[in-house]
C-alpha positions in Angstrom: 69.3 111.6 104.3 71.5 114.6 103.5 73.2 113.4 100.4 73.8 114.6 96.8 70.6 114.5 94.8 68.4 114.8 97.9 69.8 117.7 99.9 72.2 119.3 97.5 73.8 118.8 94.1 76.8 120.1 92.3 76.7 122.1 89.1 79.4 122.6 86.6 80.8 121.0 83.5 83.3 118.2 83.2 86.8 119.3 84.2 85.4 122.5 85.8 85.2 123.5 89.4 81.8 122.4 90.7 79.6 124.7 92.7 77.1 123.4 95.3 73.4 123.9 94.7 71.3 123.5 97.9 68.1 121.6 97.4 66.3 122.2 100.7 66.1 126.0 100.6 63.0 127.4 102.3 62.8 124.5 104.8 63.6 124.6 108.5 65.7 122.3 110.7 66.1 122.1 114.5 68.9 120.0 116.1 68.9 119.4 119.8 72.2 118.2 121.2 73.2 117.2 124.7 76.8 117.0 125.9 78.8 116.3 129.0 81.2 119.1 128.1 80.9 122.4 130.0 79.2 125.3 128.2 81.7 127.1 126.1 83.7 127.0 122.9 83.2 123.3 122.2 79.4 123.6 122.2 79.6 126.7 120.0 81.7 124.7 117.6 79.0 122.0 117.6 76.3 124.6 116.9 78.3 126.0 114.1 79.0 122.6 112.6 75.3 121.8 112.5 73.9 125.2 111.5 76.5 126.2 108.8 78.5 123.1 108.0 75.8 120.4 107.6 72.3 121.9 107.4 73.2 125.3 106.0 75.1 123.4 103.3 71.8 122.0 102.1 70.0 125.4 102.2 68.1 124.7 105.4 67.3 127.5 107.9 68.9 125.7 110.8 69.1 126.1 114.5 71.0 124.0 116.9 70.3 124.0 120.7 72.9 122.6 123.0 72.6 121.5 126.6 75.8 121.2 128.6 76.9 118.9 131.4 73.9 116.5 130.7 75.2 113.6 132.8 75.6 115.8 135.9 72.3 117.6 135.4 69.4 117.4 137.9 65.9 116.2 137.1 64.6 119.8 137.5 67.3 121.1 135.1 66.3 118.4 132.5 62.7 119.3 132.9 63.6 123.0 132.3 65.4 121.8 129.1 62.4 119.9 127.9 60.2 123.0 128.3 62.8 125.0 126.3 62.7 122.3 123.6 58.9 122.4 123.5 59.0 126.2 123.0 61.7 125.9 120.3 59.8 123.3 118.4 56.6 125.3 118.6 58.4 128.4 117.3 60.2 126.6 114.5 57.3 124.4 113.3 54.0 126.2 114.0 50.9 124.1 113.3 49.4 124.6 109.9 46.3 126.7 109.7 43.0 124.7 109.3 42.4 123.7 105.7 46.0 124.1 104.6 48.7 121.5 104.2 
């Protein structure tokens, strides 16, 4: 849950402008979005919203992967996407070394 006190908080005295303090710095997030929209500006806006507007706000090192025209995609195209997703997950969240956690 990305809410005040969990993901961020605000600092500043009463009657002063508050500044945001991210609480999830040093952590990583990966968002995978599918859309029926064609590849282009709308998907870039979606990536920016997640990476900067939502997850970045909390201090997360964020990445958003988008796949366009999902409804009209073929089975082979979706399989290709799944392979890309597997690779992105492996890169973003490598397994911990034995004996560390």
